[in-house]
Each structure stands twice: as structure tokens, then as C-alpha cells.
N, C-alpha and C positions, 0 to 999 in steps of 0.2 A: 377354130374361131371361137371365140365366148364373148358375151357382152354382160354388162351389169344390170341387172333387173331391179329397178328402185322398188317396184311392189312386193319383192319379197326380200330385199336389202341385200343379196347374193348374186355370184357370179353364174351365169348358166352358159350351157354349149348353145351352138348355132340352132341346134335342133329344140331346145328348151329345156334342157336336162340340166340339172345342178353338176358343175364341175366337182365339187367337193363330196357328193353323195347326199346332199340334203339342203333346205334353206339355212342360213345362219341366223342367230337369234336376233331380234332387232336391238340395237344398242338405246340403253335407257337415255331418255330427253328430259332433264329437270330444267322445266319452264321458270322455275324462280332463280337456279343458278345461273341461266342464260341471261335474264333480266339482271341480274347482279354484276356480272362479267360486263354487261354494256354500259351501266352507270358506272362503274368503277374505272373503266378504259376511255370514259368521256371526259369532255373537257371540265366536268364537274367532280369528277372521281375523288382527286387528291383533297379538295375542299370538304366534301362528304366525310371523307374518313378524318379528315382533321377535327371535324365536329364531334365525329363517333366517339374519337379518342378522349376528347374533352369530356364527354359524357362519363366515359368509364373512369376517368381519372377523378372528377367529381364523386362519383358515387362511391370509390375507394376512401375517399378523405372522409365524406360522411360516415361510412362504416367505422372507419377508425376512429373520428370522435365520438360515436357512441360506446366503442369498446373502451376509450379513455374514461369516460362519464362512468361507465357501469364497473370499471375497474375500481375507481375513486369510492364509488357506492360499496362496492363489496369489500374493499379493505376498511372503511371506517366501520361498516356492519360488524366484521369479523374482530377488530380491534377493539370496538364495543364490547362485543360479547366475551373477549379472553377478560377485560377488565371488569366485568359483571361478574364473570366465574371467579377472578381472584378474590374480590371484594366478598363475595359470598361465601367463598371457602373459609375466609379469614372470621365471618360474622358467624358461621353455623359451629364454630368450635369454643365460642364465647359461653362462659357458665350461664348467662342470663337465656339461654337459649335452650330448647330440649335436647339433649343427648341420647346415647343408647342406638337402637337400630333407626331412628329418624335420623340422627345427625350421621351415622354411616352410609345409610342409602341416599340422604339428600347429597352427601360429597360426593358419592358416584353419580347422580345427577348432573352436577355441576361439571365432572369430568367428561361426561358425554359432551355437552356443549363446548367443553374445551376442545375436544376432537370434532367436533363440526365447525368451530371457530377456525381450526388449522387447516381445513379443508376450504374454507372460505378465502384464506390468507393465499393459498396455492391457486386457486381460481382466479383471485384478482390479480396475481403474478402473470399467469399463463394470458390472460385478456391484455394487460401493461405489454407484454411481449408482443402479443398480435397487432396490436396498436402499432408499436415500432416498424414492424415488419412492413404493414400497410402505408405507414408514412413514407420508408424507403422507395417501396414500390412506386407510389404516387410521385416521389420526387424524380424518379428514373425515368417515369413515361411522360412527365412533364418536358423532361429535358430531351429527350427524344423527339418530342411533337415539336417542341420549338426548332431543332435542327432541320427535320424535314419538313416542316412549315416552310422555312426559307429556302432549303435545297427545291423541294417540289414546285411551290408557287412561283420562284424564280425562273425555272426552266419553262413554266406555263407562259410564265409572264415575256420571255424572250421570244417565243414563238409569236405571240400576241403582239410583239411590236414589231416582228419581222414581216408579219402578215399584214400588217396597218401599213407598214411603210411599202410593201409591195402595191397595195391598193392605191397609195398616192402617187407612186411612179407609173402606175397603169392610166391612172386618171389623167397625169399628166401627159404621157405618150398618147391616149387616145384624142386630147383636145389637139396636140401639134398636127398629128395626121389627119385630124379634119380639117384644119386652116392649110395644111398643104395639099391636100385635095383640092379645097376651092380655090386656092392660087394655081394650081396644075390644070384645073378644067373651067377654069373661069372665064371672064373677057380676057380676049387678045390685044385689046387695043392699047396703044403705047399709052404709058403714063408713068407717073414717077410716085413712088412711095417715100414720105419724108422718114428718115431716121435720125439716131442721134448722131451721126455723122454726114448729115446731108441728105439730099434726096436720093432714093433708091429706084433703080429701074423694077418691073414686073420679074423680069429675070432674074436680077440680084435679087429680090423678095422670095421667090421661088425656091432659089438656090440656098437662101439662108433656111426657110423653112426645112428644105429637105436634110440639111446638115443638123438642124437640130432634132428633126423625127428622127435621124439615125440615132444620135445621141441617147436620145429617151427610149428607144427602143433597145438598145444595149444596157442602160441602167434598169429599165424593166425587167430584160432577162436576167440580170444578174441577181435582181432582188427576188425573183422568182425562185431562181435555184438554190438561192441562200432560205428563202422560207420553206422550199421544199425540204432541202438538207435539215435544217432545222426541226420540222416538224418530224420529219422520219425518224432523227434520233430521239424525238420527245417520244415518239409512240413506241418505238422497239425498246429505247433502253430506259430514257430519264422517267417517262410515266411510270411503266411497270416495276423498277425498282423503287420508288417512291410508294407507289401501292402496296408492294408486297410487306416494305418495312414498315408501313403505318399499322397495316394489317396484322403483323406481326407483334407490334407495342400492344394493339386492341386484345388481341388473344392472350397475351402475355399477362395483362392488366385484369382481363376478365377471369382470366384462371388463376391469378391468385388472389382474387377477391372471392372468388368460389372456395378455394382453398379455406381460407378463413374464415368463411360463412362454416364450413363444414366443420372444421376444428371448433368454432365456437357452439356449434349444436353438441358435437362430442365432448367438450368441457362441461357443458351444463348438464348433459347427462351424466358424466361422471361425478359432478358436485351431487346431484341428486342421489346418486346410488351410492356415494361414499356417505352422506348424513343419513340416508335409508339405513345403511348398514350401521351406522352408530347407533340410531333409536333400535333398531331390530337386526341384529347380527345374526348371519346364518349358524345352523347348528353343527358343528365340527362333526366328524365320524372321528371320535378318538377311543382310546383303550380306557377311557375311565379315569385314568390318573390326569391328565391336564384339565383345569377347570374349563367350564363352557362359558364364552362370553354371555354376559346379561343382556337383555333389552331393556328400554326405559320401562316399559311396563312391568317387567320383572323386578326392576330395581323399584318401583313403586311399591308394588305389591306385596314387597318383603318387609315392609314398615309396620311393625307390631307395635301398636296403641297401647294394647293392654299390658307387654311384657315391659314397655318402656315406663308405663305408669307404675307396675309393681317395683322396677329397679329403683325408679326415683323413690318411692317412699319407702323402702327396704334401707334405702342410704341411711335415714335418720334413726334407723334401730338403736344405734349405740347413744343417740341422745335423749331417749326414753328414759325419764326418771323413775325412781322406784313407785311401785304401786302404793297410793294412799291407803292408810288404815279406814277400816270402817267407821262409817260418823255415828254416832249413837249418844244419846243424851243419859247425861249421869248425874243425877242429884245429890247435892252436898250432903253427908251424913247429918249436918246439923240441922237441916231444913226437911229431914224425912216426915217426922211427926208434925210439922206446923203446916195449915190449911192456909196453902196461897193459891193464887191463880195459876192457870195452866201454864208450863214451862215458857211457851212462846211467846203467849202475852207477858209473863213475867219478864222476858229478856226485853222485849219490845218497851215496857214502860222503864226499864232501868235504864236505857240508853237515852240520854236529854239531847235534844237537837242542838243544843249549845256546843256539843262535843265536837272537835277539830272544824273550827270555824272558818270560813272561806273569807280571805282579806277582801276590802275593798281597795280599789284602784282610784287613786285620784291623780291629779296632775303632778304632784309631787313624790310620788314613790307609794308605797304601800302603809296602810294605815289600819291598826288594831281595831275590829269593829267591838262596839259596846253591849250589841244584843246579839243573839242567835237569828239566823235566816230563817223565816218561816215559809217562804213560798219563792219561786224561782221558775225561769222558762223549763219547760218539759218535765214537770211532775206528773207523772200518770199519763194516760193516753189522751189524745186530742179530745176536749169537750168543745168545740166550737170557737168562735171568736172572742167570747166571753173570756176564755182561759187566758189569752193573750193580751186583753184589755180592748174595751170597746173602741172603735176607730170610728170619730165623726167626722164630718165634712168636709172639716178643714185637713184632715190627713193625720191627726196626731192621736193616740190612745188616751184614753182618759187616764189621767194620774192616779187614780184609786186603785187601779187593777194592775199599774205598771210592776215589772221585778224588781227587785231592790237593785242597788248601783246606781240608777239614775244616770245623768252627765259626768258623774264624777269617776266612774269606772264600768267595766263592762259586766253584766247581768251575772250574779253569782248561782253557784251550783250548791245545793247543799252537801256536806261532808258525806252523806251515805251512799249518795248516786258514784262514788268514786270507788269504793270498795265495800262489800258485805262482811268483810273479816274486820278483826280490832283495828281500831285507827293507827296508824304508824306514826312516829315523831315528825312533827311540821317539816324539817328540813333534810331528812333522812334519805338518801336515794332508792328508790323502788328497783324491783330487778329489771328498768331498762338503762342496763349500763352497756360500756361500748365493747364489752366482750361477747354479749349475749344477744343484743338486739337484731343484729342484723340476721340471725338464724332463728328468729320468732317466727310460728305458723300463723297465717292470718285467721285466726279463729273466729273474730268480728269484724270483716272487712268495713272500713270508713271512706276510702277514696273509691270515687267510682261508683257509689251508693246515693241514691238521690234523697233529699232533705225528707219527704214523706216518709220513707222508708226509715231513715234514721229516726226519726220522731216516733213514729210507731214502735220500732225495736229497743229503743234507748230511753223513751220518754222524756227527750229533752228537745224544746224548742230549737235551741242554740246547740248546733251539735257540739259535742265535747272537745274534739279538735279545734273547733274555732273559741271557743272558750277558754282553753287552754294558752292556745297561740295569742289571744289577744291580751291574756294575763302576763304573759311572758316579756311581750312587747312593751306595755305599760309599765312593768317592774322594772327592766333592764333595758330597753331600747329606744325610749324617747328622746333622749340625747344622743342618741347613734348616728353618724352623718350617713345621709344616703339609705336612712332605714325604707325597706321595701324596694329600694332600687338596685341596691348593690345585692348579687348571688351570694347565696351561703355556700357551705362546701358539699359536694355532691353526696359524697360518701354519710356525712352527717343527715341530710336529707333523706337520704335512703333508710337509714337506722331508725330515724325518728318516725317516719312513715311505718315502718315494721311495727314498732311499738304500739304506734295507734290502732293499725290493723289486727294486732294480737289482742288488746283488750283495752280499749281506750280509758276506761274507767281507773285503771290503776296508773294513770299518766300523770304527774304532779309536776308543772313547771315553775312551780317557786322556789324549786332548787335549779339553780343553773346547770348543777352537773347532768342532770336529766336530758339536757339538750347540748352538752359538751361544750357550755360557756359561750356558743356561738349563736347570737339572735339573729342575724342575718338568716342562717338555715331555719330559724322558726318563721321568719317573715317569708321566706321562700316558700315553707310548705304550706302556710296558709292561702297563697296565691295558688299554689298548686292543687289544694283540696277545692277551690272554688273553680279553677279550669277543669277538674276532671269531674265535675258534675255531670250527669247525664241531661238535664236542662240546665242551664243558667241560673243562677240566683235570680235576676231580674226575668226570668223565663222567655223562652222564644215565643210564647204566645202572645206576651205584650210588648216584643221588640220594636214591631212597627210604630205601636201609640207611643213609646218612648221617644223616638226618633221624632216623631211628628210635632210632640210638644216641645221638644228640643228646640225645633225651628220657630216656634211661637216668639216674636219679637218683645211683645207686653210682658213685663216682669210678673205682674200679679197674675194674669191669667196662664202664664207658662208655669207658676208655683202652683196655683189651683188642679192644673189637669196632671201636673205630676204627683201631687198628693193624692188626686183619685185614683191614679192607675196603682200606687204604692198603694193604698187602701185595698185595692181589690185582688193582690198578690195573696198565696195560699199563707196560711198561719206560721208553719214553718221559716218560708223565704222572708214573710215580713218580720219577725222577730229576729232572725240571722241579720237581715239587712240593718235594722235599727241599731243592734249592737254594733255591729261592724262600722254604722255611720258616727255613734258617738265615738267609738276609739279613733276614728280617723281624724274627727275633731280634736282630741288631745294631741293627736300626733303634729298636726299643723298648727297646733298653738305654740308647739317648741321649734317651729320653722327657722328662727335665727339661729338655733344651735344645729339641728339635723338637716337644715337646708331642703326640707320636704314640704313645701307649702301646698295649697288645695290643687292649684294648677296641676302640680308634679305628680302628687296622688292620684288625679284624675288620670293622667296618663299611664300609670301604673295599672289602676284597676278597671279601667274603663272597658277596654275589650275581656277583662277577665270575668267581670259580673253581667256583663251584656252577651257574652258568647262569641268567641273568635270565628265562626264561621256562621253567625247567625243572621249578617248583613248581607244586601245584595252586591254590595261593591264597597271598595276601600275608603270612597268618600264619606261615609257614616263614621269613619274614626274620630273626626272633630266633634261630631254630634255626640258620640258615646262618652 
């Protein structure tokens, strides 16, 4: 004989010995699992699981939306990076960019970025596929949830309806039984009970109640039996099936979401690792025959600036002219015995100032001067405001100190400032021709140099490039429709710019061949010179003062304030502004022909003279 010992959870003999030779190990009891089973097999189990499955589906869809948006961002980034690499690859080979080792290694940098863009495209495609998979999973789970919601809840509803019907039958049975008991044990006196078919005796009433009780009893019993069978079917079959099916859907949805999260982490690691290998590839163990992949750092460090510079300069070796002969003074034999002044002074005295005079530009074309010019802007270094004319309080220089030209033309420069060599013929083109101007080196740059530096270097308050451009437009452009509005030929502008950056003193625009008979290119060059100034012509310092003065409504006050600000400009700025203003006045006097009135000229020159980036906002454009 043996018995089960609950203390040791084992079977023992009658004398207490273990039948199997020792105590059995206690079965593990998981309290949480027991509670979970109790909840799932209860009446609220199906509803609880349906809500949990709904949460899983919502989480899967949320992560699918995240993957879709991340995929779009990565695709846009990768395609933008590819486009940038293509544009950079095309521009790096242009002749106006650096070549040599810089171009080669810069091209390798763009190729590294192209490989990184390819990695981004693959990453975006993977994310998009994950998004599609999660959407399909969520759709299938939602379909299964709807099915089991209808199946499981309908089974629960049938049991609830059956039990409710049973309760109603029981209540009816109990009520009739109580009435029958009162009729059976109550007053035995004769009497009549009135019914629908007339009065009934007590016996008849008792008999009717007895019959009703029996009918209610049989109905109650059948309903109890039906409720018991349905509940038994629900507890043994329907509810476990629904619980298991919904649990399987929850497990599948959660597992699918977890799998996509793991893939997302893996793809991110792969993307970063691939980009890292593009930037810094691993050094492979080779026999030395195959080239080792270069990292981004290696590519950048292989740019040799010194070698590129020497390669560029040596490329011009074939264009270097013969070495000039030694310069020395040789006295003419007939003057060997004569007592003359020193040679340098003799040559200076032999060169009259009237030689190679500069024309005066009026409103009707060039006029021949009758007297040589003896003073101009820019002769010698700046000597204060007296050199440019005293500026009175009204804003106008004293007329006795103004350079020649006046309102009839731009300020004229003496001919010896254009060249120290013997004067050329007036209308012959100089070395600035179409075949060689683009190759001239920038010996004396003009563009991008401040007016003060040009004044000190060239000795001209009005830069030579401004003088020559004003002269060309006065001679050949006053009746050209759209002058200063229409753009010239870009190649012409670049060649003329190279001529001035080489040696502005050798440029003479009285011959239209020197600017390719393209006066619009000259006008564009003038505007480009003012745009390239480090400090605008009207200076960034006075920008706010000019805008405030322009806002004044009273004409007299506005004029006086503008004059005061203009008088405070530096000498080169003041002289250049005066020459330009007189020239633009001559242009607008021909507005019936050239269609360039004062308003149109203001639109062209406002931002150019004020500085395109000086103002705080675009609202200043009208005041400029």
C-alpha cells in the first residue's frame, strides 16, 4: 500500500518510505502563467486578446509608416548626393578650375560620395520593402482579428443569451410555484375565482396553477439543459479555439514586427559600415600588384599644391617672348660736343603735353580739343581734397579746381598716363586684340581692387577702366537702344577684362576694334567693375545714411542730406561718382533713342553702386 504525500509531492509506502527510492522534484509553479490562464479562459478573455491584437497591429502600422518616411528621406538624400556628384564631376574638368593633382583627387572624392549615394539608395529600397512587408502583415492580422471577433464574441453572446433566458424561465417557475403553494395550502372555504371564461372554483384554480407550474418547470429544465450544453461547448471548444487563434495572431504580429526591427538595425549597421569602408577602406593583403584602395584622407593628402602651381606656370613657357635687349642711353653723334641738359631732362622737355591729346566727349560725339589738357583726376598721389576740388556745403566742388571735361564729357586723362612708350597712332589697335587678349596675365589687376589702392598705384582718382568705358559709351553707345540694360557677349567681356587686368594704361577705346565693336560688352564691363569692388562706390559705411536720406519727403532737405553724405565720401569715390553721374546724365538725355531714362538707369545702377549685399532686406531696393 502507498499514499501520496503532499509535503514531498511524492508517493510513499505505508511505512513512509519513498516508493521510487526518493522524493520527486517539486513541479515549478509560475504564478504569472496561472493568472494569465485564468484571465484568458474567463468571460473577458476573448475581449482582452482582441484589444491586445489591436495594439500589435497599430504598432506594426506605425513602424511601417516610419519606415516609409525614412525611406523617402534616404532616397531624396541619395539622389541629391548623386546629382551633386555629377555636377561637381562636370565642373571640375572645366578649364577655369584648377587641374593637376587637385582635379584628379577631387574627382576621386566625388566618386567616393557616389558610392556612398549608392549605399543610400540600397538602404532606401530595403526600408521600402520592409514597409510593404509590415503593411501586408498588419492587413492579414486585421482580417483575422475581425473573423475571430465575430466568431468568438458570437459564441459568448449565445451563452449569455441562453443563461439570460434560463434566468427568466426560473423566475417564472418560482412565481408560479409560490402561487400554487398558496392556493394549495391556503383558505379551504368555498369560493369562486373569476377567470376569462367565468368564475372558477378553488379546486379549478389550484388545478390550473398546478398545470402551469408543471409547464414552467419543464421549460425551466430545458433552458437549464440548453445553457449547460452551450456553456460546456464554449468552455471546452469555442473559447479555447478563439483564445488560441487570437494568441497565434498576436504572436505572429509581434514576431513579424520584431523581425523588421532587427532587420532595420542590421541595415543601419550595414549602411554605416559601407559608408565607413568608402571613406576609409580596409587595407587588403595583396602581393603588391593590385592597387590598394585609398581612403578619403589619403585622397585629400595627395593633392600637391606646389606641383600643380608649377605645372600651370610651365604650361605658358611656349608663350614667353624673346628676352628684350638691354636698355641703355645712346647720344646722337651730332650732339656729342654740344652742351645740353641731362638726357632725362632733355627728353622730358622734348615731349610736349599736347602730344596725343585726349578728346572731349559731348552729347554729339567726339570733338577735337583746341588746347592741351594740363590737369586731370589722378595725377600723382592723393594730396587731400584740394586735388579733387574743394567741396562746399552745398555738395559741389569749386569750379576752378575741377578736372577738364565738365558736363560735356568724362574727365580726361593726359596721354602720357596711357603709355610711357612713344605715342601710337590715334586709331590703331594696340596689343589688345581678339587673338591674344584672353591669354594676357594679370600683371596689374584692376577688378576686385579697391578705389584707394588703384588711386595710390595708378595715380588716377577716376580708374582707367571707368574712364575708358565712359569714353567708349559716349562715343559709340549713346544712341544704342537698351544701353546698360542689355548684356554683352560674355567672351568679349572676359577678354576686355583680361586686357585691363594686364595693363590698363595700354587700352584705348577710341578705336572700337579694341572692344570688338561691342559697346554693350563695355557697358557690362563697367557694371562688373563696380560690382567687384571690395567696398561699393557709395561705401557700406554710408549705406544706412543714404537710405535714410532717400526716405525724406521734403525735396530740399533730401537734396541737402544727400549732398552732405556725398561730400563725405573718400576722394576716389567722389571723383568716380561725379564722372559717372555726368555720363549717365548724357545717356538719359538721349532716352528718346536709347530708351534709357533716369528711372531705367537707376534700376540698373542702384544695387551696383550701393552694394548688392549691403542692405538688411529687399525692401531697400526701391530706395536704392
